C-alpha positions as CSV (number, residue, x, y, z in Angstrom):
1,X,6.3,29.3,-4.4
2,X,3.1,27.5,-4.8
3,X,3.6,24.6,-7.0
4,X,0.0,22.8,-7.6
5,X,0.6,19.3,-8.9
6,X,-2.6,18.5,-11.2
7,X,-3.3,14.3,-11.8
8,X,-4.5,13.3,-14.9
9,X,-2.6,9.9,-14.9
10,X,-6.2,7.6,-14.6
11,X,-7.6,5.0,-17.3
12,X,-11.2,6.9,-17.8
13,X,-12.0,3.2,-17.4
14,X,-15.9,4.7,-16.2
15,X,-15.8,7.0,-18.8
16,X,-15.0,4.2,-21.3
17,X,-12.4,7.0,-23.3
18,X,-9.6,9.4,-22.1
19,X,-11.3,12.2,-20.5
20,X,-8.8,13.9,-20.0
21,X,-8.7,15.1,-23.6
22,X,-12.9,15.7,-24.0
23,X,-14.1,18.7,-25.3
24,X,-14.7,21.4,-23.0
25,X,-15.7,24.6,-23.6
26,X,-12.9,25.8,-26.4
27,X,-10.4,23.8,-25.4
28,X,-10.2,20.4,-23.4
29,X,-10.6,19.0,-19.8
30,X,-7.1,19.0,-18.6
31,X,-6.6,21.9,-20.8
32,X,-9.3,24.7,-18.5
33,X,-8.0,22.4,-15.3
34,X,-5.1,24.2,-16.7
35,X,-6.5,27.8,-17.5
36,X,-7.9,28.2,-14.2
37,X,-5.1,27.4,-11.9
38,X,-3.3,29.6,-14.9
39,X,-6.2,32.2,-14.1
40,X,-5.3,31.8,-10.4
41,X,-1.8,32.7,-10.4
42,X,-0.4,30.1,-9.5
43,X,3.4,29.6,-9.4
44,X,3.8,26.4,-11.5
45,X,1.9,23.9,-12.8
46,X,3.0,19.5,-12.6
47,X,-0.1,17.9,-14.8
48,X,0.6,14.0,-14.4
49,X,0.3,12.5,-16.4
50,X,-0.6,8.5,-17.7
51,X,-3.3,6.6,-20.2
52,X,-2.4,8.5,-22.7
53,X,0.5,9.8,-22.2
54,X,0.8,12.3,-25.2
55,X,-2.6,13.5,-26.1
56,X,-2.9,14.5,-22.7
57,X,0.5,16.1,-22.0
58,X,0.3,18.0,-26.0
59,X,-3.6,19.4,-24.3
60,X,-2.2,20.2,-21.0
61,X,0.5,22.2,-22.8
62,X,-1.7,23.4,-25.6
63,X,-1.4,27.2,-25.0
64,X,2.5,26.9,-24.5
65,X,2.8,28.3,-20.7
66,X,6.2,28.3,-18.9
67,X,4.9,27.7,-16.3
68,X,3.3,24.0,-17.3
69,X,5.1,20.8,-17.0
70,X,4.5,17.8,-17.7
71,X,5.8,13.7,-15.5
72,X,4.9,10.5,-16.7
73,X,4.0,8.2,-14.5
74,X,5.3,4.6,-15.4
75,X,2.4,3.2,-12.7
76,X,-0.2,4.5,-13.7
77,X,-1.9,0.9,-14.7
78,X,-1.9,0.9,-11.1
79,X,-4.5,3.8,-10.7
80,X,-2.8,4.5,-7.6
81,X,-3.4,8.8,-6.7
82,X,-1.0,8.4,-4.1
83,X,1.3,6.7,-6.5
84,X,0.9,10.0,-9.2
85,X,1.2,12.3,-6.4
86,X,4.6,10.9,-5.4
87,X,5.7,11.4,-9.3
88,X,4.3,14.6,-9.6
89,X,6.2,15.6,-5.9
90,X,9.5,13.5,-6.9
91,X,10.1,16.6,-10.1
92,X,9.5,19.6,-7.2
93,X,12.3,22.0,-7.3
94,X,13.6,23.0,-3.4
95,X,11.9,26.4,-3.8
96,X,9.0,25.3,-3.0
97,X,6.7,26.3,0.1
98,X,3.6,23.6,-1.0
99,X,1.5,22.0,-3.2
100,X,-1.7,22.5,-4.0
101,X,-2.9,18.7,-5.0
102,X,-6.2,19.4,-8.5
103,X,-7.5,16.9,-9.9
104,X,-7.5,16.8,-13.7
105,X,-10.9,15.9,-13.8
106,X,-12.1,19.0,-12.4
107,X,-13.1,21.8,-14.7
108,X,-15.6,23.0,-13.1
109,X,-13.3,24.0,-10.6
110,X,-13.1,27.8,-10.1
111,X,-10.4,30.0,-10.0
112,X,-11.5,32.0,-6.7
113,X,-11.4,28.4,-5.0
114,X,-7.5,27.3,-5.6
115,X,-7.2,32.1,-4.8
116,X,-8.6,31.5,-1.4
117,X,-7.3,28.4,-0.6
118,X,-4.2,30.3,-1.2
119,X,-5.2,33.3,1.1
120,X,-5.8,31.6,3.7
121,X,-2.6,29.3,3.3
122,X,-0.8,33.1,3.5
123,X,-3.4,34.7,6.3
124,X,-3.4,31.8,8.6
125,X,0.1,29.9,7.6
126,X,-1.3,26.9,8.4
127,X,-0.2,23.7,6.9
128,X,-3.2,22.1,5.7
129,X,-6.3,24.0,3.6
130,X,-8.9,21.5,2.8
131,X,-12.0,22.9,0.9
132,X,-15.2,21.8,2.5
133,X,-19.2,22.2,0.9
134,X,-21.8,20.8,3.4
135,X,-19.5,19.2,5.3
136,X,-17.6,16.8,2.4
137,X,-13.8,17.3,1.4
138,X,-13.1,18.4,-1.8
139,X,-10.1,19.1,-3.9
140,X,-7.4,21.1,-4.1
141,X,-6.0,21.1,-0.7
142,X,-3.2,23.2,-0.3
143,X,-0.1,21.4,1.5
144,X,2.8,23.0,3.6
145,X,6.5,21.2,2.7
146,X,6.5,20.3,6.3
147,X,4.1,17.7,5.5
148,X,5.2,15.5,2.6
149,X,7.2,13.6,3.8
150,X,4.3,11.6,5.5
151,X,3.0,11.2,2.1
152,X,6.1,10.3,0.4
153,X,6.5,7.5,3.4
154,X,3.0,6.3,3.5
155,X,2.9,2.5,3.6
156,X,2.3,0.8,0.4
157,X,-1.3,0.1,-0.1
158,X,-2.2,3.9,1.9
159,X,-4.5,6.1,0.5
160,X,-4.8,10.0,0.2
161,X,-7.2,9.5,2.3
162,X,-5.4,7.5,4.6
163,X,-2.8,11.6,4.4
164,X,-5.9,13.3,5.6
165,X,-6.6,11.0,8.9
166,X,-3.4,11.4,10.2
167,X,-2.7,14.3,9.5
168,X,-6.7,15.9,10.4
169,X,-5.3,18.0,13.7
170,X,-3.2,20.0,11.2
171,X,-6.1,20.9,8.6
172,X,-7.9,24.1,8.3
173,X,-11.4,23.9,5.9
174,X,-12.1,26.1,4.2
175,X,-15.9,26.4,4.2
176,X,-17.2,27.1,0.1
177,X,-20.8,27.2,-0.7
178,X,-19.8,25.7,-4.7
179,X,-19.5,21.7,-4.8
180,X,-17.2,22.3,-7.6
181,X,-14.6,21.2,-5.7
182,X,-16.8,17.7,-4.9
183,X,-17.5,17.1,-8.6
184,X,-15.8,15.1,-11.0
185,X,-15.9,13.0,-14.3
186,X,-15.9,9.5,-14.1
187,X,-19.0,8.6,-15.9
188,X,-20.4,9.7,-19.9
189,X,-23.5,11.0,-18.3
190,X,-20.7,13.4,-15.4
191,X,-19.1,14.4,-18.7
192,X,-23.3,15.2,-20.4
193,X,-24.4,17.0,-16.9
194,X,-21.7,19.0,-15.8
195,X,-20.6,20.2,-19.8
196,X,-24.0,21.6,-20.6
197,X,-23.0,23.8,-17.9
């Protein structure tokens, strides 16, 4: 079983308003992200919320999808993605073999990218799959359960990038020809430019 943990707890400081609930097509930013993972065939989706969590939770579950759950990160003001990831991991059951670590502010992500990551993981049996665009790492990652203890035991102040550095020998890169894996929505300019596309 593969679960997607989508990090959507940020403060949206640079955006100036809660970016997860901004309109995106016929839904919201987080609603579109969730729909993308569902379209990719992911078994379960856990959305980690923080700032404006009631609105973000409602937007994430607007489709009444049974496979979508939300988890509140009470430490969201620390603006630490690893803390949010751990909150999501705590909600995963023993039946989960691997997790996709995704970002809630990547509504341009394509379902085909998610499917390609899963296919590589399943066919090669590798523990860590990371997408790459022009030698730049992007999201989502796919992490086998065997590597989770490294994320859970990392010392305070560690980052998700530190995890990739620690596990560099286990990474299998999926080279892609789409910038969607490295683009996210941080500023009003990002939102205007990407939503127009």
